[in-house]
C-alpha positions in Angstrom: -8.7 -42.1 1.5 -11.6 -39.7 1.2 -14.0 -39.6 -2.3 -15.3 -36.2 -1.3 -15.7 -34.1 -4.2 -13.3 -30.9 -3.2 -15.9 -27.9 -1.3 -17.5 -25.8 -4.8 -17.4 -22.0 -4.3 -21.0 -20.9 -4.7 -22.3 -18.8 -7.3 -22.2 -14.7 -5.9 -26.4 -15.1 -6.9 -25.8 -18.0 -3.7 -24.5 -16.2 -1.5 -26.9 -15.0 1.8 -27.3 -10.8 1.0 -25.9 -11.0 5.1 -23.0 -11.7 4.1 -22.5 -9.3 1.0 -21.8 -5.7 1.3 -24.7 -2.6 1.0 -23.5 -0.9 -1.7 -27.2 1.3 -1.1 -25.1 4.3 0.8 -23.1 4.8 -2.9 -26.5 4.2 -5.3 -29.8 1.7 -4.2 -29.4 0.3 -7.6 -27.8 -0.3 -11.2 -30.7 2.9 -11.7 -29.5 6.1 -10.1 -25.6 5.3 -11.3 -27.1 5.6 -14.7 -28.9 8.8 -13.6 -26.0 10.4 -12.5 -23.5 8.8 -15.3 -25.9 10.8 -17.6 -26.1 14.0 -15.4 -22.3 14.2 -14.6 -21.4 13.8 -18.5 -24.0 16.4 -19.1 -21.4 18.7 -17.0 -18.1 17.6 -19.2 -18.8 20.7 -21.0 -19.0 23.8 -18.7 -14.9 23.3 -18.1 -14.6 24.8 -21.1 -16.8 28.3 -20.3 -13.8 28.6 -17.6 -11.1 28.9 -20.3 -8.2 31.8 -19.8 -11.1 33.0 -16.9 -9.3 31.5 -14.0 -6.9 34.5 -13.1 -9.9 37.2 -14.1 -11.2 37.3 -10.2 -11.2 35.7 -7.1 -15.2 35.1 -7.5 -14.7 33.6 -10.9 -11.9 30.8 -9.5 -14.1 30.3 -6.7 -16.5 29.1 -9.1 -14.5 27.5 -11.0 -13.2 25.3 -8.5 -16.8 24.7 -6.8 -18.0 23.2 -10.1 -14.3 21.2 -10.2 -15.6 20.2 -6.5 -18.5 19.1 -7.3 -18.3 17.2 -10.1 -15.6 14.8 -8.8 -17.7 14.4 -5.8 -20.2 13.1 -7.7 -17.5 11.2 -10.3 -15.8 9.8 -6.5 -19.2 8.0 -6.1 -20.3 6.6 -9.7 -16.5 5.4 -9.9 -16.2 3.4 -6.1 -19.6 1.7 -7.1 -18.9 0.6 -10.6 -15.5 -0.6 -9.0 -17.2 -2.4 -6.2 -19.7 -4.1 -8.2 -17.0 -5.3 -10.2 -15.0 -7.0 -8.0 -18.5 -9.2 -6.5 -17.9 -11.3 -9.7 -15.3 -10.8 -12.1 -16.3 -12.3 -14.9 -20.5 -10.0 -15.0 -20.0 -8.1 -18.4 -23.0 -5.6 -17.5 -20.1 -3.9 -14.7 -17.0 -4.7 -16.6 -18.9 -2.0 -19.2 -20.4 0.1 -16.4 -16.9 0.3 -14.8 -15.1 1.1 -18.5 -17.5 3.2 -19.4 -16.9 5.6 -16.3 -12.7 5.1 -17.2 -14.1 7.1 -20.6 -16.2 9.6 -19.0 -13.6 9.8 -16.2 -10.9 10.8 -19.6 -12.8 12.9 -21.3 -13.6 14.9 -18.3 -10.1 14.9 -16.9 -9.0 16.4 -20.8 -11.6 18.8 -20.8 -9.9 20.1 -17.1 -6.5 19.8 -18.1 -6.1 23.8 -19.0 -6.5 24.3 -15.1 -3.7 23.6 -13.6 -1.1 24.9 -15.9 -2.8 28.1 -16.5 -3.2 28.8 -12.6 0.8 28.3 -12.1 0.6 30.8 -15.7 -0.5 33.4 -13.4 1.8 36.3 -12.3 3.3 35.5 -8.7 1.9 38.3 -7.2 -1.4 38.0 -8.8 -2.1 34.5 -7.6 -1.0 35.3 -4.0 -3.8 38.0 -4.1 -6.6 35.6 -5.5 -5.2 33.0 -2.7 -5.3 35.5 -0.2 -9.5 36.4 -1.1 -11.3 34.8 1.2 -13.7 33.5 -2.1 -11.6 30.9 -2.5 -10.6 30.4 1.3 -12.4 26.7 0.8 -9.7 26.2 -1.9 -6.6 28.3 0.1 -4.5 25.0 1.0 -5.1 23.3 -2.8 -4.2 26.4 -4.3 -1.0 26.8 -2.4 0.1 23.1 -2.7 0.2 23.9 -6.2 1.5 26.7 -6.4 4.8 25.1 -5.0 5.1 22.7 -7.9 5.6 26.2 -10.2 9.8 25.5 -10.2 8.9 22.5 -11.5 6.3 23.0 -13.9 7.7 23.9 -17.6 6.2 26.1 -20.7 2.5 25.2 -22.3 4.8 23.0 -25.1 7.5 22.1 -22.9 4.4 20.1 -20.6 3.0 18.9 -24.2 5.5 17.3 -24.9 6.1 15.7 -22.2 2.4 14.9 -21.8 2.7 12.9 -25.5 5.6 10.9 -24.4 3.4 9.3 -21.4 3.1 6.1 -23.8 6.6 5.5 -24.1 7.9 6.7 -20.8 5.3 3.4 -19.8 7.2 1.0 -22.1 9.7 -0.5 -20.0 7.0 -1.4 -16.9 4.8 -2.8 -19.6 7.5 -5.0 -20.9 8.2 -6.1 -17.7 5.1 -6.6 -17.0 4.4 -9.0 -19.8 7.5 -11.1 -19.3 7.4 -11.7 -16.0 3.6 -11.7 -15.9 3.0 -13.7 -19.3 6.0 -15.1 -20.9 7.6 -16.8 -17.8 7.0 -20.6 -17.4 8.3 -22.0 -14.1 7.2 -25.5 -14.6 6.2 -28.2 -12.2 6.7 -29.2 -8.5 6.3 -31.9 -5.7 4.7 -30.0 -2.3 5.0 -31.8 0.8 1.4 -34.0 0.1 3.4 -35.4 -2.7 0.9 -33.7 -5.6 2.3 -32.1 -8.2 1.7 -28.5 -8.9 2.7 -26.0 -11.2 5.1 -23.8 -10.1 4.7 -20.0 -10.1 4.8 -16.6 -8.8 1.4 -17.3 -6.7 2.2 -21.1 -5.5 5.9 -19.9 -5.2 5.2 -17.4 -1.9 3.1 -20.8 -0.7 6.1 -23.6 -1.5 8.6 -21.4 0.6 6.6 -22.4 3.8 6.1 -25.9 3.2 7.6 -27.3 6.6 10.3 -30.1 3.7 13.2 -28.0 3.4 13.8 -29.8 -0.3 10.5 -28.4 -1.1 11.2 -24.9 -0.3 14.8 -25.6 -1.8 13.9 -26.8 -5.0 10.9 -24.4 -5.9 13.6 -21.7 -5.0 16.1 -22.8 -7.5 13.3 -24.3 -10.2 12.3 -20.6 -9.6 14.7 -18.6 -10.3 16.3 -20.2 -13.2 13.7 -18.4 -15.3 15.1 -14.8 -14.3 18.7 -16.0 -15.0 17.1 -17.3 -18.4 16.0 -13.8 -18.5 18.8 -11.7 -17.2 19.4 -9.5 -19.7 16.0 -8.4 -20.6 15.5 -7.9 -17.2 18.2 -5.8 -16.4 17.4 -3.9 -20.2 13.4 -3.3 -18.5 15.1 -2.0 -15.2 17.7 -0.2 -16.6 14.9 1.9 -18.7 12.5 2.4 -15.9 15.2 4.0 -13.7 16.6 6.1 -16.6 13.0 6.9 -17.4 12.9 8.2 -13.4 16.3 10.3 -14.1 14.9 11.8 -17.1 11.9 13.7 -15.9 13.5 14.5 -12.8 16.5 16.4 -15.0 13.0 17.8 -17.2 11.5 19.5 -14.1 14.5 20.7 -12.4 14.7 18.1 -9.5 17.9 17.9 -7.6 17.6 14.4 -7.8 15.1 11.1 -9.1 14.4 10.4 -5.3 13.4 14.2 -4.7 11.2 14.6 -7.0 9.1 11.5 -6.0 9.4 12.5 -2.3 8.2 16.3 -3.7 4.7 15.9 -3.4 4.5 14.4 -0.2 6.4 17.3 1.1 8.8 14.4 2.6 12.6 16.0 2.6 15.4 13.8 1.8 16.6 13.1 5.1 13.7 11.1 6.0 14.2 8.8 3.3 18.1 8.5 4.5 17.5 8.4 7.9 15.1 5.2 7.7 18.0 3.6 6.2 20.6 4.9 8.3 18.3 3.4 11.3 17.7 0.2 9.6 21.4 0.1 9.0 22.2 0.9 12.9 19.5 -2.1 13.7 20.8 -4.7 11.9 22.8 -6.8 14.5 19.0 -7.2 15.7 18.3 -8.9 12.5 20.9 -11.2 12.0 20.7 -11.9 15.8 16.5 -13.1 14.8 18.4 -14.7 11.6 20.0 -16.9 14.1 17.7 -18.0 16.7 15.3 -18.9 13.7 17.9 -21.3 12.5 18.5 -22.6 15.5 15.0 -23.2 16.5 14.2 -24.7 13.3 17.2 -27.5 13.9 19.5 -26.2 10.9 23.2 -26.2 10.2 22.6 -23.3 8.2 20.0 -20.4 7.0 19.0 -19.6 3.5 16.6 -17.3 2.0 14.2 -20.2 1.3 14.5 -20.6 5.2 12.7 -17.2 6.3 9.0 -17.7 5.3 8.2 -21.1 7.1 6.5 -20.3 10.6 9.1 -21.5 13.4 6.1 -22.9 14.9 3.9 -24.1 12.8 1.3 -26.6 14.5 -1.0 -23.8 16.0 -4.5 -24.0 14.7 -6.8 -21.2 16.1 -10.6 -21.5 14.1 -12.3 -17.7 13.9 -15.9 -17.7 12.9 -17.2 -14.2 11.1 -18.8 -12.8 14.0 -15.8 -14.7 16.6 -13.2 -13.0 14.3 -15.1 -9.7 14.9 -15.2 -10.1 18.7 -11.7 -10.3 19.1 -11.0 -7.6 16.8 -13.4 -5.3 19.0 -12.1 -6.7 22.0 -8.5 -5.3 20.7 -9.2 -2.6 19.8 -10.9 -1.1 22.9 -8.0 1.0 23.6 -9.2 3.5 20.6 -12.5 3.8 22.7 -16.3 4.0 21.9 -17.2 5.4 19.1 -14.8 4.0 17.2 -15.4 0.5 18.4 -19.0 1.3 18.4 -18.9 2.3 14.8 -17.2 -0.3 13.4 -19.3 -3.1 14.8 -22.0 -2.0 13.5 -20.3 -1.6 10.2 -18.4 -5.4 10.1 -21.7 -6.6 12.0 -23.8 -5.2 9.5 -23.1 -4.7 5.4 -19.6 -3.0 5.5 -17.6 -5.6 4.7 -18.2 -8.5 1.8 -16.8 -11.1 3.6 -16.7 -15.1 2.0 -15.2 -16.1 -1.5 -17.4 -16.6 -3.8 -17.0 -17.9 -7.2 -15.2 -15.2 -9.8 -14.7 -12.5 -6.7 -11.4 -10.8 -6.8 -9.0 -11.8 -4.3 -7.5 -11.0 -1.6 -8.8 -7.7 0.6 -8.9 -4.4 0.7 -10.7 -1.7 2.1 -12.2 1.6 -0.1 -13.4 4.4 1.8 -15.4 7.4 -0.3 -16.5 10.6 0.9 -20.7 10.0 0.3 -20.6 6.3 1.1 -19.6 3.4 3.7 -16.3 2.6 3.7 -16.5 -1.6 2.4 -14.4 -4.1 3.2 -13.5 -6.5 0.3 -12.4 -10.1 2.4 -12.0 -13.5 1.4 -12.1 -14.7 4.9 -11.1 -18.2 5.9 -12.2 -19.2 9.3 -9.1 -21.5 9.9 -6.8 -18.9 9.1 -5.5 -16.8 11.7 -3.9 -14.5 9.3 -7.3 -13.5 7.8 -8.4 -12.3 11.7 -5.2 -10.1 11.1 -6.1 -8.9 7.3 -9.5 -8.0 9.0 -8.3 -5.5 11.5 -5.8 -4.0 9.3 -8.6 -3.3 6.9 -10.8 -1.9 9.3 -8.0 0.6 10.1 -8.1 1.6 6.7 -11.8 1.7 6.7 -12.4 4.0 9.9 -9.5 6.3 8.6 -11.6 6.9 5.4 -15.1 7.1 8.5 -13.4 9.7 10.5 -12.0 11.6 8.2 -15.1 12.0 5.9 -17.0 13.4 8.8 -14.1 16.1 10.1 -12.8 17.1 6.4 -14.7 18.9 3.5 -14.5 16.6 0.3 -11.0 18.5 -1.1 -9.3 17.8 2.2 -10.6 14.3 3.4 -9.0 11.9 1.2 -5.5 10.9 2.8 -2.3 10.0 1.2 -0.4 7.0 0.5 2.0 8.0 3.5 -0.3 8.3 6.6 -2.6 5.6 5.0 -0.7 2.3 6.3 -0.6 4.1 9.7 -4.1 3.4 10.0 -4.3 -0.2 9.4 -0.6 -1.4 11.3 -1.6 0.7 14.1 -4.9 -1.7 14.3 -2.6 -4.9 13.5 -0.6 -3.7 16.5 -3.1 -3.6 19.3 -4.7 -7.2 18.2 -0.8 -8.5 18.6 -0.7 -6.7 22.2 -4.1 -8.6 22.8 -3.4 -11.7 21.6 -0.3 -11.9 23.2 -1.2 -10.9 26.4 -4.0 -13.8 26.5 -2.0 -16.2 24.6 -3.7 -19.4 25.8 0.3 -21.1 26.2 4.0 -20.9 25.7 3.5 -22.0 22.5 0.8 -19.9 21.5 2.6 -16.7 22.4 5.5 -18.3 20.8 3.9 -18.3 17.4 2.4 -14.9 18.2 5.5 -13.9 18.9 7.2 -15.0 15.7 4.3 -13.8 13.7 5.3 -10.1 14.6 9.1 -10.5 14.4 8.1 -11.9 10.5 6.0 -9.0 10.3 8.2 -6.5 10.7 11.1 -7.6 9.3 9.1 -8.4 5.8 7.6 -4.5 6.4 10.5 -2.5 8.1 13.7 -4.5 7.2 13.3 -6.0 3.7 11.4 -2.4 2.2 14.2 -0.8 4.0 16.6 -2.7 1.6 14.6 -2.2 -1.3 14.4 1.7 -0.8 18.2 1.5 -0.4 18.5 -0.5 -3.6 16.3 2.2 -5.7 18.3 4.8 -4.2 21.8 3.3 -5.0 20.5 2.2 -8.8 19.0 5.8 -9.3 22.3 7.2 -7.9 24.7 5.4 -10.3 22.7 6.2 -13.2 22.1 9.8 -12.8 26.7 9.4 -12.0 26.5 8.1 -15.4 27.4 5.1 -14.4 26.3 1.8 -16.3 23.4 0.0 -15.7 23.8 -4.0 -17.0 23.0 -7.5 -15.5 26.3 -7.2 -13.7 26.0 -3.5 -12.2 22.6 -4.1 -10.7 23.5 -8.0 -9.6 26.6 -6.6 -7.9 24.2 -3.6 -6.1 21.6 -6.1 -4.8 24.4 -8.6 -3.7 26.0 -5.8 -1.4 22.7 -5.3 0.4 21.8 -9.1 1.0 25.1 -9.7 2.6 24.6 -6.3 4.4 20.8 -7.2 5.5 21.0 -11.0 5.9 24.6 -10.9 7.8 27.8 -12.5 7.7 25.9 -16.5 9.1 23.6 -16.1 6.4 24.2 -18.3 3.2 23.5 -16.1 0.0 22.5 -18.5 -2.7 23.5 -16.5 -6.0 20.2 -16.9 -7.8 19.1 -14.7 -4.8 20.9 -11.7 -7.1 18.4 -12.5 -9.5 15.4 -11.0 -6.7 15.9 -7.5 -7.9 14.9 -7.8 -11.1 11.7 -9.8 -9.6 10.2 -6.7 -7.6 7.5 -4.8 -9.8 7.7 -1.6 -7.2 11.6 -1.3 -8.3 9.5 -0.7 -11.7 7.8 2.4 -10.2 10.6 3.5 -7.3 10.5 5.2 -3.9 7.6 4.2 -3.5 8.4 0.6 -0.9 10.0 3.5 1.7 6.1 3.9 3.0 5.5 0.6 3.9 8.8 1.5 6.3 7.6 4.4 8.0 4.3 3.3 8.6 4.7 0.8 10.2 6.9 2.5 12.3 4.9 5.1 12.7 2.1 3.0 13.7 4.3 1.3 16.6 5.1 4.3 18.4 1.5 5.3 18.3 0.1 2.0 19.0 2.4 2.1 22.6 1.4 5.8 22.9 -2.0 4.9 23.7 -1.5 1.5 24.9 0.5 3.8 27.7 -1.0 6.8 27.7 -4.4 8.4 29.0 -6.7 10.3 27.1 -4.5 13.1 25.2 -2.7 10.3 23.7 -5.8 9.2 22.4 -6.8 12.2 21.4 -3.8 13.0 19.1 -4.3 9.7 17.4 -7.8 10.1 16.9 -7.6 13.9 15.2 -4.6 12.2 13.2 -7.7 9.9 11.9 -9.7 13.2 11.4 -7.1 14.8 9.6 -7.6 13.7 6.0 -5.4 15.9 4.0 -5.8 18.8 5.8 -2.1 18.8 6.7 0.8 17.3 4.8 1.6 14.4 6.0 4.4 14.4 8.5 2.8 17.4 10.0 -0.1 15.3 10.3 2.0 12.6 12.3 4.2 15.1 14.3 0.2 16.0 15.9 -0.6 12.4 16.5 3.0 12.2 18.6 5.3 10.9 16.5 8.6 12.7 13.9 9.5 10.9 11.4 12.0 13.1 10.3 14.0 11.8 13.3 15.4 8.2 13.3 13.8 7.4 16.3 10.4 5.9 15.8 12.7 3.4 13.3 14.9 3.0 16.1 12.4 2.4 18.9 10.3 -0.2 16.1 13.9 -2.2 15.8 14.3 -2.0 19.5 11.2 -3.8 20.3 11.9 -6.4 17.3 15.2 -7.0 19.6 13.8 -7.5 22.7 10.9 -9.8 21.2 13.5 -12.2 19.2 14.7 -12.3 22.9 11.7 -13.8 24.4 11.1 -15.8 21.5 14.4 -17.2 22.1 13.4 -18.0 26.1 10.4 -19.2 25.0 11.4 -21.7 22.5 
């Protein structure tokens, strides 16, 4: 038995500079941040000088909008720098304090500017139309047109004030869920497949579900959900409160439904949501077939939910240094052209990325782009984990999206919406998967990579669509006056489990309780974007790989588009129509083909 001490993470001060990001594109140091912070704070009173004057002339409106834009540009740099510094070492109180000071300033600025939106919407429609067409406000025309869309859903000043005052009460259900889920639940201890006693938690539950020993997976599953069963009435009450909040605000703002209310800001028709569900529903036999392939290849008589996360092949080992991972990513992205790969190479081999774990560093990974600075990437890269190579190309996709949009759009139109954000990142994952499968060393490695792709599509398209359908169903129940109780929530979720997993899948009764533990259900109608995003990425990646210069140009134009058009229009121009069920159906046809190939390889 080895007596070597476990490796300790280095302190932030011990990490070599070349492995850390260089934030000088934002500020060369804290002194510059402090100077701009004081400058921005001094500008807040100027908001008041425009109050009551926004409609007096196009020149005045243009002056106000330019000031607001310039204010936000400085604020973005300040906020981005402070946030990134806090992630380097979350125990560093200096940067936590800096972030807190910025947040306080942002709140004060938001309060000072809060009159602008309602004042503009209160203008006579004809007068507003005249202002919008004036050349003086041309740089903000689209911004104002988008604002006017909200006129039917904006109330009187007093009504808006009352709704705003309800903010803290409206967040009570979500806060209660987080306290119960994150602080109060205790899952006990469990033995893993190596005989070690580990504390069962939200984090270790996911790790235990990929254990090669089924008894460990099964034991973790039942022990974990025991806590949810013991608190199911409280969970049902909090979820009911969250749904009722959404229904209330939709009715108050004159929307036809809470779903329409959620889709309205992105100008996404309800049909897009419904088409997603119908397309996935129509392809469920392919999902059921994959689950049966998984059961057979794992040598199981029956298959449960706790058997769906462990890789079918778990003996594949791949090791990549940072430079090797960058090489693989860049090679896979060659279809995107020289500008894309050269720019990304400079960033990843330079100082865009904070590469490795250190003591106190934020976990996970993210990309954080801004208009003025480099599109930074936080990683906790581990050379022995193949998934970290996928994470790197995923975050690189976000960063290059930010790089292109900030260089091709003005500040007010550069920041792309969440609806399209996941397209650029999962597009890169598709190209990496295609490259690795084509260059697999043998059938085992090829099968491992195909299995990884299948599980990614199932988790992102199929599972998230099931979640989206549950959100739609429960909100429709509330809107129809049906009771939302433990029994009705569990029954609605059970129906979906049976449909999505199929007749030959064993659904443990505890799995019905999953509907109470998904955080997204407490901020509904977001998860569908994961499914539409990956479906769009699959379609666009096929189009670029199989096409020529025109198809590549269409995709790069999408990356350059920021939010200069509505999300659906940006994607349509790139070559995929998300108002049609076809992209989702084709993604699941790709899933079916890969399942057949996996069945033959194993």
